[in-house]
C-alpha positions in Angstrom: 57.7 14.1 -55.7 56.3 12.3 -58.9 54.2 10.2 -56.5 52.8 13.1 -54.8 51.8 15.0 -57.8 50.3 11.7 -59.2 48.2 11.5 -55.8 47.3 15.0 -55.9 45.9 14.9 -59.6 43.9 11.7 -58.8 42.7 13.4 -55.8 41.2 16.5 -57.6 40.6 15.1 -60.8 36.8 16.0 -60.9 37.9 19.6 -60.2 40.9 19.8 -62.6 38.6 18.2 -65.6 36.1 21.2 -64.7 38.7 23.9 -64.7 40.3 22.3 -68.2 36.3 22.1 -69.4 35.9 25.8 -68.9 39.4 27.0 -70.1 38.8 25.4 -73.3 35.4 26.5 -73.6 36.2 29.7 -72.9 38.8 29.9 -75.8 35.9 28.4 -78.2 33.4 30.8 -77.3 34.3 34.0 -75.1 30.7 34.5 -74.4 30.7 31.7 -71.9 32.7 34.1 -69.1 30.2 36.9 -69.0 28.8 37.6 -65.9 25.0 36.6 -67.2 26.0 33.5 -68.9 27.7 32.5 -65.6 24.6 33.3 -63.8 22.4 31.4 -66.0 24.8 28.3 -66.0 24.6 28.5 -61.9 21.0 28.7 -61.9 20.4 25.9 -64.3 22.9 23.8 -62.6 20.9 24.4 -59.4 18.2 22.0 -60.4 20.4 18.9 -61.0 22.7 19.9 -58.1 20.1 19.7 -55.3 18.9 16.4 -57.0 22.4 15.2 -57.1 23.0 15.7 -53.4 20.2 13.9 -52.7 21.2 11.0 -55.0 24.5 11.1 -53.5 23.1 10.0 -50.1 21.3 6.9 -51.7 24.6 6.0 -54.0 26.8 6.2 -51.1 24.7 3.5 -49.6 25.3 1.3 -52.8 21.7 2.0 -53.7 20.0 4.0 -56.8 17.0 6.0 -56.9 15.5 6.1 -60.5 12.2 8.0 -59.5 13.4 11.4 -58.9 12.1 12.8 -62.1 9.0 11.5 -61.5 8.9 13.1 -58.0 9.9 16.1 -59.3 6.8 16.1 -61.6 4.4 15.4 -59.3 5.5 17.4 -56.8 5.7 20.3 -58.9 2.3 19.4 -60.4 0.8 19.2 -56.6 2.6 22.9 -55.7 1.0 24.3 -58.7 -2.2 23.0 -58.1 -2.4 24.2 -54.5 -1.2 27.7 -55.9 -4.1 28.1 -58.4 -6.8 26.9 -55.7 -5.5 28.8 -52.6 -2.5 31.3 -53.7 -0.9 29.8 -50.4 3.0 29.6 -51.6 3.9 28.2 -48.1 1.3 25.5 -48.3 2.3 24.5 -51.6 5.8 24.4 -51.0 5.3 22.0 -47.7 2.9 19.9 -49.5 5.2 19.2 -52.4 8.0 18.7 -50.1 6.0 16.1 -48.1 5.0 14.3 -51.3 8.6 13.9 -52.3 9.5 12.8 -48.9 6.6 10.2 -48.8 7.4 8.6 -51.9 11.1 8.3 -50.9 9.5 6.4 -47.7 7.7 4.2 -49.8 11.0 3.7 -52.1 13.0 3.2 -48.9 10.5 0.8 -47.0 10.2 -1.5 -50.1 13.9 -1.6 -50.3 15.0 -1.9 -46.5 12.0 -3.9 -45.5 10.9 -5.8 -48.2 14.3 -6.8 -49.5 13.8 -5.8 -53.4 16.2 -4.2 -55.2 16.8 -0.5 -55.5 16.7 -0.4 -59.4 13.5 -2.6 -59.6 11.6 -0.5 -56.6 12.6 2.9 -58.1 12.0 1.7 -61.8 8.5 0.8 -60.5 7.9 4.2 -58.8 9.2 6.3 -61.4 6.9 4.7 -64.1 3.7 4.9 -61.1 4.3 8.3 -60.2 4.7 9.7 -64.0 1.6 8.0 -64.6 -0.2 9.7 -61.7 1.2 13.1 -62.6 -0.5 12.7 -66.1 -3.8 11.7 -64.6 -3.4 14.6 -61.7 -3.1 17.1 -64.8 -5.2 15.3 -67.1 -1.8 15.6 -69.6 -1.7 19.5 -69.7 0.6 21.9 -67.7 -0.9 23.6 -64.6 0.1 27.5 -65.3 -0.9 31.0 -64.2 0.6 30.5 -61.0 1.5 34.4 -60.1 4.4 36.5 -59.3 5.1 35.5 -55.7 5.8 31.9 -56.7 7.4 32.6 -59.8 10.1 34.6 -57.7 11.4 31.7 -56.0 12.8 30.7 -59.2 13.7 34.0 -61.1 14.4 36.5 -58.7 17.8 37.6 -57.1 18.6 37.5 -53.2 22.1 39.0 -52.0 23.2 39.2 -55.7 22.6 35.6 -55.9 19.6 33.7 -58.0 17.5 32.2 -55.5 17.9 28.9 -56.8 21.9 29.0 -56.2 21.3 30.3 -52.6 19.1 27.3 -52.1 21.5 24.8 -53.5 24.2 26.3 -51.3 22.1 25.9 -48.4 21.3 22.3 -49.2 24.8 21.8 -50.0 25.9 22.9 -46.4 23.2 20.6 -44.6 24.1 17.8 -46.4 28.1 18.2 -46.2 27.5 18.7 -42.2 25.6 15.9 -42.0 28.0 13.6 -43.9 31.0 15.0 -42.3 29.9 15.9 -38.8 27.3 13.5 -37.6 26.8 9.9 -36.6 24.5 9.4 -39.4 26.8 10.3 -42.0 29.3 7.8 -40.2 27.0 5.1 -40.5 26.0 5.8 -43.9 29.6 5.5 -45.0 30.0 2.1 -43.1 26.5 0.9 -44.8 28.2 1.5 -48.3 31.3 0.0 -47.4 29.8 -3.2 -45.9 26.3 -3.6 -45.2 26.5 -7.1 -43.1 29.7 -5.6 -41.1 27.5 -2.7 -40.4 24.8 -4.6 -39.4 26.5 -6.8 -37.2 28.4 -3.6 -35.5 25.0 -2.8 -34.1 24.0 -0.3 -37.0 20.2 -0.2 -37.6 20.8 -0.2 -41.4 17.4 -0.6 -42.8 16.6 2.8 -40.6 19.6 4.4 -42.5 18.7 3.0 -45.6 15.1 3.9 -45.4 16.0 7.8 -44.6 18.2 8.2 -47.5 15.6 7.8 -50.0 13.5 10.1 -48.0 16.3 12.6 -48.2 16.5 12.2 -51.8 12.9 12.4 -52.5 12.7 15.5 -50.5 15.5 16.9 -52.6 13.9 15.7 -56.0 10.6 17.6 -54.8 12.5 20.7 -53.8 13.9 20.7 -57.5 10.4 20.6 -58.5 9.4 23.4 -56.9 12.3 25.5 -58.3 11.8 24.5 -61.9 7.8 24.9 -61.3 8.6 28.2 -60.1 11.3 29.2 -63.0 9.1 28.2 -65.7 5.5 29.4 -64.5 3.8 25.9 -65.0 4.0 22.5 -63.9 4.5 19.9 -66.6 3.7 16.5 -66.4 6.9 15.9 -68.5 8.9 17.7 -66.2 11.8 16.0 -65.0 12.1 13.2 -67.8 15.8 12.3 -67.8 16.6 14.4 -64.7 17.6 11.0 -62.8 20.4 10.3 -65.3 21.9 13.6 -65.1 21.8 13.4 -61.2 23.6 10.0 -61.2 26.0 11.6 -63.7 27.2 14.2 -61.6 27.6 11.9 -58.4 29.6 9.5 -60.6 31.5 12.7 -62.1 32.3 14.0 -58.9 34.1 10.7 -57.8 31.1 8.8 -55.6 31.4 5.1 -56.2 28.2 3.2 -57.4 29.4 0.4 -55.0 28.8 2.9 -52.1 31.1 3.8 -49.3 33.2 6.4 -51.2 32.7 10.0 -52.3 31.5 13.2 -51.1 28.7 16.0 -51.9 31.7 18.4 -52.9 32.6 16.2 -55.7 28.6 16.0 -56.5 28.8 19.9 -56.6 31.4 19.6 -59.0 30.2 16.8 -61.2 27.1 19.0 -61.6 28.8 21.8 -62.8 30.7 19.8 -65.2 27.5 18.7 -66.7 26.0 22.1 -66.6 29.1 24.1 -68.2 29.3 21.1 -70.9 25.6 21.7 -71.8 26.1 25.4 -71.6 29.3 25.5 -73.8 27.5 23.4 -76.4 24.4 25.2 -76.7 26.9 28.1 -77.2 28.7 26.6 -80.2 25.3 25.8 -81.5 25.8 22.1 -81.3 22.8 19.8 -82.1 20.8 18.5 -79.1 21.4 14.7 -80.9 25.1 15.5 -80.6 25.1 17.0 -77.3 23.6 13.6 -75.6 26.6 11.6 -77.4 29.3 14.2 -76.0 27.9 13.7 -72.6 27.7 10.1 -72.7 31.0 9.9 -73.7 32.2 12.0 -71.2 30.6 10.1 -68.1 32.2 7.1 -69.7 35.6 8.3 -69.9 35.2 9.3 -66.3 34.1 6.1 -65.0 36.7 4.4 -67.1 39.5 6.6 -65.6 38.0 6.1 -62.0 38.0 2.1 -62.5 41.8 2.5 -63.9 43.0 4.3 -60.7 41.5 2.0 -58.0 
């Protein structure tokens, strides 16, 4: 009985941690459980959640992608530029997603075919495409994007903010791919042991390349949401978002070594970060101290995960 309870706690530790965090914050600040605030939390979480879902695919293979913040910025800038010049929202979305996937493809090819470490490749592309964004925008935000585009990030549909609905759809697709498809099984096998996966006939290079394309597309989608929400594309958009995405994946129980984890855990991890941010803001905690608290929470989560392996 005791072992069963322990196993259950370990299995659902991320969810238990989220519930405890919500209870503690709701006692400290009753404003947390109000409907407007909860809608605000879910809307804010949606951006990180979408990126984190894409990051989950990468980390499940044992890789990492530091370029997602820069992909968000350059994709958002491209979308805003197209809106300004043509007013075509659909074209802006398609081009932004294509740019994100193309950058992901570059990352994937350099990593899988070039045999360069993912950390080095994505660190380089993070810097390159942040610079590209600054050059393209001349260091100034692109604004005046119109109501039709801003509605993507600010309007409601079926009683929910559109970014939340987008997150639910992305989550559903990701969950299906990882749990119900051959690609998902191969992805876990690659993360568990790449050499064994290759020897068993799995095209590991193709799978590894595709996860970075997925991650780039997810970052671009978040770039569209962010640009729509604030009504402008800033060259500084997405700075530090890669760290929040990685944190969400880790807090959700996905192993940085690969082969273990789920997008369900990633969503819970993103909610933990979002709830923590919101709670600290409601308590008027300085942003400087917020960074310290977030870092300690992530470190604690990793230590607990390590101890129970």
